[in-house]
N, C-alpha and C positions, 0 to 999 in steps of 0.2 A: 638404440632408440626403443625404449620399452614402455613409454607412456601411451595414453589414449585419451581421446575426447569422445563425447556422445552429444550430437547436436540434432535436435528435433526428433529424437528417438532412434537415430541411425548412428552406429558406432564407427569410429575411424578405422578400427582394425577388423571390421567385418567386410561387407561388400566393397568398401572403399579401398581397402588394403593400403592405408596410409600409415606410415610410421611417425610417431610423435616423439621428438627428442627432448622437449622441454618447453617452458614458457618463460616469458620475461616478466619478472617481479611478482611479489606477493603483496603489492601495495593496493591502494584504493584512493578514490577521489574524496577530498574533504569539502566541507561547506565553504562556499565563497563568502568570506566575512569582510565587510568594510567597516572598520571602527570609526567612531566619531568623537569629537571633543565636546565637553560641557564646561563652560567657564566656571572656574573655582574648584573644579574637580581634578584630582591628580590622576594622570594617565588617561589612556583611551577607554572609551565605553564601547562595549560590544553589543550588537543588536540581539534580539531574541532569536533563538535557534530557528532557522528556516530550512527544512530539509529540501525544499523545492529548488534551492540554489546549488545542490550537489549535482555535478555533471556526470554523464556516463563514464564508466571505467573502460579503458582500452585494454584488451587482453590479447596478447600475441603468442601464438604457438609456432615453434619451429617444426616443420613437417618435411617428409621425404617420401618419394615413391620410387621403388626399385623394380624396374621391369627388364633389366639386363639386355637380352637379345630380342626384345619385342619389336615388331614392325612399327614404322611411323604411324600407320593407321591405327594400330592398337593403342599407341600412346595418345593419339588425338581423341580416341573414344574414351579412354580412362579419364582424361582431364575434362571432357564433356560431362561425364557422370559426376565428377567432383564438383564442378561449377554448379550443376543442377542441384546437388545436395546442399550446397552452402547458400545459394542465392534464389532458389525457387520458393515462391510463397511469400506473402506479406506478413509484416508484424514480427514480434519477438518470438523466439523459440527457446525451449529449455536447453541449457548447456551444462554439462557436467564433465569432469576430467579426473585423472588419476592423481593430480597434484594437490587438490583440495577436496577430497571425497566427502567431507562433512557438509558441503554446500552444493546447491544448484543455482544457476543464474538464468535470467531472461536476457537473451542476446540476439543480435543479428550480425551477419558477416558484413563488415564495413569497408573492406579494401579489396582491390583486385588480387587475383592469384597470379604471381609472376614466377614461373618455374625457372631455375637455373640448373644447367646440366652438371652432373657430378661425374667427372672422368669421361671415358670414351663410350661407355654403354648407355642404355636408355634408363638412366637413373637421374632423378631430379630432386632438388631441394627448393622449398618455398615457405613463405610465412602465411599463416592463416590468422587474420585479424578480426576480432569481434568487438563490437561496441555493446557493453553490458550495462543493464540497470545497475546502479551502484550498490543496491542491496544484495547481500549474500544471504540467500534463503537457506535455512537449515534443513537438510535432508533427513529422512527417516522419522519425521514427526507423526505420531499416530493420530488419525482422525478421531474426533470426539462425537459420539452418537448420543443425542439427547432429545428429550421432549421438553423438559423444564429442568434447568440446572444452573449452577454458578460455575463459570469458566474462569479459572485463574491462570494468568500468564506466569510460567515458571521464571525464577530468577536467572537460571542458567539451563541451557540445553547442550549436552555433550561438552560441557566445559566452557561454553560461550555465553557471555552475559546478554540477556534479552531484556531490553528496556524501552522498546518502541512499540507503537500500535501496529497491528498486523491486519492486512486486508485479506480475509479468508475466502476460500472456495467452499460454498455450502451446498450440500445435496439435500433436497427436500422431497419427502414422500408424504402425500396428504389426501384427504377426502373433504369435500365441501370447501367453501370459501374460508380462507384462513389468514391470519396476520402473525408474522414472526417478529418478536420484539427483543431488542438489545437494550439493557438498562444498566446504569452505573450501580455497582453493588453497594456502595457506601451511601450515595445520595438518593438512589432509586429513581433518578431522573432518566427518562428515555433518551438513549443515544441515537437509535435508528430503528426503522421498521421496514419490513418487506411484506407487501400484500400478495397473496396467492389466489389465483382465480378459482372459481367454483368448478367442481368436477369430482369424479370418482377415480381412485387409483391413479392420481396424477403424480408426476415426478419431474424434477429438473435440477440442473446444477446452476447456481448463481455465483458469478464471479464478482466479488466486491471491488476488485481492481478496475475492471472495465465497466462495471454496472450492467452487464449483459447476462441473460439467462440462456441455457443451452439444454437440448434434449439428450445429449450424450456426454459421457465422462471425459471425452477428449476435447470437449468444448468447441465443436466444429459446426453443429447444427443449431440455429437460433430457436429459442423457445420463449422469446420476449412476450408472446401472447399469453403466457401463463402468469406473468407478473402484472398486477393491477396498480401497484404504487410502490415507490421507494422514497423514504424520508430520512433526513438526518445523515449520520455517518455510520456506515456499516463496517464495524471494526471489532477486533478482539484485543483487549489490553489498552495501554500497558499494565493497568491494574486488573482487578477482578470485575467481571461483568455478569449480569444475570440474563439468561436467554430463556424465552418462553413463547408458547403459542396461546392464542385466545381460547382454544379448546384442546381436547385430547385426541384429535383425529389426525395428528401430523407428527412427523419425526424429522429431525435435522441431523446431518452428519457434517461436522465442521472440520475442515482442514485449515489450521490456523495460519500457515505461512509465516512462521516466526522468521525474523531476519536480523542480521547484525551488520556492522560496518567493518 
């Protein structure tokens, strides 16, 4: 059992001392499509693609804990620590593993931990089940630091085709009241804007997925008071977009969060 997972920044093979022996499937959820018929037309008609119909992916890892001659009290404490790791805290956390190292996922532990004894010692096998956002986010993407620039979504990243809009994490550093603008590179029409409050040496991280601002890179402390307005769709891609500020007193660092199916 040489695999590993990392959930919420804590590795399975670190303080948890959990062995990961594998996971079930390299599959993924598809869009729920309900075709319909049009009189006079041959075959079924498919609706326009609707990504919101794609359900979460269930990801199951085969895990084990080997404690050999440990006391029952030690075993109870170990599983207490494991349950706290997997189920403490609300919302999605980042999940990575040794089986698909090019990706990271947003996930939460969705099933109980049910240990089964292995042999006569204090050794146990169990499954760890996560419900994952169906998007596979591409790891290792370099943030883009800009004041004014054209941001083009690449056709491929690490051999994976990228063809969907991405909801970025954007770090802002600015002086004075400011507006960040995203526009279509071809039509020059505004896609979305973010208004930044007046001040000196201001900074925050804006998550386009949750539409929340934070004062720390870990996105734990709210900084919504620094955002005066949000309009339109805050996204990068799937084609090229132009990003800019109304003045030259601000810088953005964009983490695109490219993803694939």
